[in-house]
C-alpha positions in Angstrom: 104.7 203.1 142.9 106.7 205.7 144.8 106.5 208.0 141.8 102.6 207.6 141.6 102.3 208.6 145.3 104.7 211.5 145.2 102.6 212.9 142.3 99.7 213.1 144.8 101.2 213.0 148.4 104.4 214.5 150.2 106.1 211.3 151.2 108.2 212.0 154.4 111.1 209.9 153.5 112.9 210.9 156.8 110.1 209.5 158.9 110.9 205.9 159.6 107.5 204.9 161.1 105.6 206.7 158.2 107.7 205.1 155.5 107.4 201.7 157.0 103.6 202.0 157.0 103.9 203.1 153.4 106.1 200.3 152.4 103.8 197.7 154.0 100.8 199.1 152.1 102.6 199.0 148.9 103.7 195.4 149.5 100.2 194.4 150.1 99.0 196.0 146.8 101.9 194.6 144.8 101.2 191.2 146.1 97.4 191.5 145.0 98.5 192.9 141.6 101.0 190.1 141.2 98.5 187.5 142.1 95.9 188.9 139.5 98.7 188.8 136.8 99.8 185.4 137.8 96.3 184.1 137.4 96.2 185.8 133.9 99.4 184.2 133.2 98.2 180.6 134.0 94.7 181.1 132.0 96.7 182.2 128.9 99.5 179.7 128.1 101.5 179.6 131.4 104.4 177.3 131.3 102.8 174.9 128.8 102.8 177.4 125.9 105.6 180.0 126.4 104.9 181.5 123.0 101.2 182.2 123.7 101.9 183.7 127.4 104.1 186.3 125.8 101.3 187.5 123.4 98.7 187.5 126.2 100.1 190.5 128.1 97.7 192.0 130.5 96.4 195.4 129.6 97.6 197.1 132.9 101.1 195.6 132.9 104.0 196.9 131.0 105.9 194.9 128.5 109.0 194.8 130.6 107.0 193.7 133.7 105.3 191.2 131.8 108.4 189.5 130.5 109.7 189.7 133.9 106.6 187.9 135.4 106.7 185.2 132.7 110.2 184.3 133.7 109.8 184.3 137.3 106.5 182.5 137.2 108.0 179.6 135.2 111.0 179.3 137.6 108.6 179.4 140.7 106.3 177.0 139.1 109.1 174.4 138.5 110.5 174.9 142.0 107.1 174.3 143.7 106.4 171.2 141.4 109.7 169.8 142.5 109.0 170.4 146.1 105.5 168.9 145.9 107.1 165.7 144.5 109.1 165.3 147.5 106.1 165.3 149.8 105.0 161.9 151.2 101.5 162.9 152.1 100.1 165.5 149.5 97.0 167.5 150.1 94.6 169.5 148.0 94.4 172.3 150.7 96.6 174.8 148.9 98.1 177.7 150.7 95.3 177.8 153.3 95.9 176.2 156.8 93.8 173.2 158.0 92.3 175.3 160.6 91.1 177.7 157.7 89.7 174.7 155.8 87.8 173.5 159.1 86.4 176.9 159.7 85.0 177.2 156.3 83.5 173.7 156.5 81.3 174.8 159.6 77.6 174.0 159.2 76.0 177.5 158.8 72.7 176.0 160.3 74.0 174.1 163.2 77.4 175.8 163.6 78.9 172.4 164.3 82.3 171.9 163.0 83.2 169.1 160.7 84.9 166.0 162.0 88.7 165.3 161.6 87.7 162.7 159.2 85.6 164.9 157.1 88.5 167.3 156.8 91.0 164.5 155.9 88.5 163.4 153.1 88.0 166.9 151.7 91.7 167.7 151.6 92.7 164.3 149.8 89.6 163.5 147.6 88.0 165.4 144.8 85.5 163.9 142.5 86.2 166.5 139.7 89.8 165.7 139.7 90.1 161.9 139.5 89.1 161.1 143.0 91.8 160.6 145.4 94.9 162.5 145.3 97.1 159.2 145.2 96.7 155.8 146.3 98.6 156.4 149.6 95.8 158.8 150.6 93.2 156.2 150.0 95.0 153.6 151.9 95.5 155.8 154.9 91.8 156.8 154.7 90.7 153.2 154.9 93.2 152.6 157.7 91.9 155.5 159.7 88.4 154.3 159.6 89.5 151.0 160.6 91.4 152.3 163.7 88.3 154.5 164.5 86.0 151.5 164.1 88.2 149.2 166.4 88.2 152.0 169.2 84.4 152.4 168.9 83.8 148.5 169.1 86.0 148.6 172.3 84.1 151.4 174.0 80.8 149.7 173.0 81.6 146.4 174.6 82.2 148.4 177.9 78.8 150.0 177.5 80.2 153.4 177.1 77.7 156.1 175.6 79.6 157.7 172.6 79.3 161.5 172.2 80.0 163.5 169.2 83.0 165.0 170.9 84.2 161.5 171.8 84.0 160.4 168.4 85.8 163.3 166.9 88.6 162.5 169.6 88.9 159.0 168.4 89.2 160.2 164.8 92.2 162.6 165.6 93.8 159.7 167.4 93.2 157.4 164.6 94.6 159.9 162.2 97.6 160.3 164.5 98.2 156.6 164.6 98.1 156.3 160.9 99.7 159.5 159.6 102.0 160.5 162.6 104.6 157.8 162.1 106.1 159.5 159.1 106.1 163.1 160.8 108.9 163.5 163.2 108.5 167.2 163.6 105.0 168.1 165.2 105.5 171.6 166.3 102.3 173.5 166.1 100.7 170.7 164.0 97.9 168.2 164.9 99.5 165.3 163.2 97.5 164.3 160.0 95.0 167.1 160.4 97.2 170.1 160.0 98.5 173.5 161.7 96.8 175.3 164.5 95.6 178.8 163.8 98.3 180.9 162.2 98.6 184.8 162.4 96.9 185.1 159.0 93.9 183.2 160.5 93.2 185.3 163.5 90.2 186.8 161.5 88.3 183.4 162.2 88.8 183.6 165.8 87.5 187.3 166.0 84.5 186.3 163.9 83.7 183.3 166.2 84.2 185.5 169.3 82.0 188.2 167.7 79.3 185.6 166.9 79.5 184.5 170.5 79.2 188.0 172.1 76.3 188.7 169.7 74.5 185.6 170.7 74.9 186.4 174.5 73.8 190.0 173.8 70.7 188.9 171.9 69.9 186.4 174.7 70.3 189.3 177.4 68.0 191.6 175.3 65.5 188.8 174.8 65.1 188.3 178.5 64.8 191.8 179.3 62.0 192.0 176.7 60.3 189.2 178.4 60.5 190.7 181.8 59.1 194.1 180.4 56.2 192.3 178.7 55.4 190.5 181.9 55.6 193.8 183.9 53.3 195.4 181.4 50.8 192.7 181.7 
């Protein structure tokens, strides 16, 4: 990649700040390319058919690079599979944080976020993939519902009016009481629901703030327009 750049640009190798930027951009590009190649590897044999994977080299990948990718991907796949087998509570969330999944589940019409129970259900149930991730996830889901219902019955008996925010809080507490017993380290996590916003999720916060800012600006313009129309009349 350096050779390709030096064919078109003069790299200031002595400029540490400049080279740090170049390296960061090359790293991003390499991660993107490796991800595309890895997806091609999975769809063409992967680790289930080693003979096929070697013959299905991607056109923009050299033979040496493809062979190295096949070897490294199989080792990585075996390692990740072993790590997943150690997990007590698995999830279908993938590499995205729970905060990211929650953001993607916001209702586009009402802009209402999903309830914690809806998030839990999404990350542990998939009708296209044999339903529940495992029996433990299903049992925990039922226990969470029971804990929530018991808390609702107690509030109803006292004549308390239950709002959506209160119901969401009850679900969080129910998830904590069911799932939190197996988790001793809770740093930056809402137990059973997932991690708070990570650095890579900051774009969600900026979008939300931008949306709020646009809404307030539109409201201000609308009020000015109403005032002008009244003055014109």
